[in-house]
C-alpha positions in Angstrom: 0.4 0.3 -0.2 1.6 3.4 -1.0 0.7 6.9 0.5 -1.1 8.8 -1.6 0.8 12.5 -1.2 4.8 10.1 -0.5 4.4 8.3 -2.9 5.8 5.9 -0.1 5.1 2.6 1.1 3.1 2.6 3.8 2.3 -0.1 6.5 0.7 -2.7 5.8 -1.6 -5.8 7.7 -0.2 -9.3 8.6 -2.5 -11.3 7.7 -2.8 -15.2 9.2 -4.1 -18.0 7.1 -4.9 -22.1 7.7 -6.0 -24.7 5.3 -9.3 -25.1 5.4 -10.1 -28.6 4.4 -6.8 -30.6 2.9 -3.2 -29.7 4.1 -0.7 -30.8 0.8 2.4 -29.2 1.1 4.7 -27.0 4.2 3.4 -23.9 4.2 -0.8 -24.4 4.4 0.0 -27.5 7.0 0.6 -24.4 9.9 -0.7 -21.3 9.5 0.9 -18.3 7.7 1.1 -14.6 7.4 0.6 -12.6 4.4 1.1 -8.7 4.5 -1.5 -7.6 2.5 -3.6 -4.4 2.0 -7.0 -3.6 3.6 -8.3 -3.7 -0.2 -7.4 -6.5 -1.2 -9.6 -10.3 -0.8 -8.9 -12.9 1.8 -7.0 -15.3 0.1 -8.7 -18.5 -1.7 -6.1 -21.0 -2.3 -2.4 -21.7 -0.1 0.0 -19.4 -2.9 1.9 -23.2 -2.7 0.2 -25.4 -3.4 -3.5 -23.9 -4.4 -5.5 -25.9 -1.7 -8.3 -24.2 0.3 -7.4 -21.9 3.0 -9.3 -19.6 5.6 -8.0 -16.8 7.2 -7.8 -16.7 10.7 -8.9 -14.3 14.0 -5.7 -13.5 15.4 -3.8 -10.2 17.6 -3.5 -7.1 14.8 -0.1 -7.1 13.2 1.0 -4.1 11.5 3.6 -3.8 9.1 6.0 -0.8 10.5 5.3 2.8 12.0 5.2 0.4 15.2 8.6 2.5 16.6 6.7 5.6 16.6 3.2 4.0 17.6 5.1 3.0 21.5 7.0 5.6 21.8 6.8 7.0 25.6 6.0 10.8 24.3 3.1 9.3 21.9 2.1 6.8 24.6 1.3 9.8 27.6 0.0 11.9 25.0 -2.7 9.5 24.5 -3.1 9.2 28.4 -1.0 5.8 29.0 1.0 5.2 31.6 4.3 2.7 30.6 6.3 1.1 32.9 9.8 -1.0 32.9 11.3 -3.4 34.7 13.6 -2.1 37.1 14.3 -5.5 38.7 12.5 -8.4 40.7 9.1 -7.1 40.9 10.2 -3.2 40.7 8.9 -1.3 38.4 9.8 2.3 37.1 7.4 4.6 35.5 9.0 6.0 32.0 6.1 8.0 30.7 1.8 9.0 31.6 1.2 9.9 34.9 0.6 7.7 37.6 3.2 6.4 40.3 6.2 6.9 40.1 7.6 2.8 41.3 5.2 -0.4 41.7 6.7 -3.0 44.0 5.4 -6.1 44.1 5.2 -8.0 47.6 
């Protein structure tokens, strides 16, 4: 997928597929991932052997742009708090509002 302003390739979702019936090649025997534009129709056949496949429901994932999305500044601006492990059972705040340290008992 290309950005209409810059012409550069933009983030594309990763979709997971698995054999819908009888699997016949190594690729469709286990779930496999495909980068596809959101507007692209789902695959109906395995790209390796042509066996019938179905799109799986899975956690969303987007290729590209994750560094900016998960930056401490962006997290805080969106109202979230991020803690980073500082030791055994101790977490220090690195973004957002909340206690500076969370420690287990």
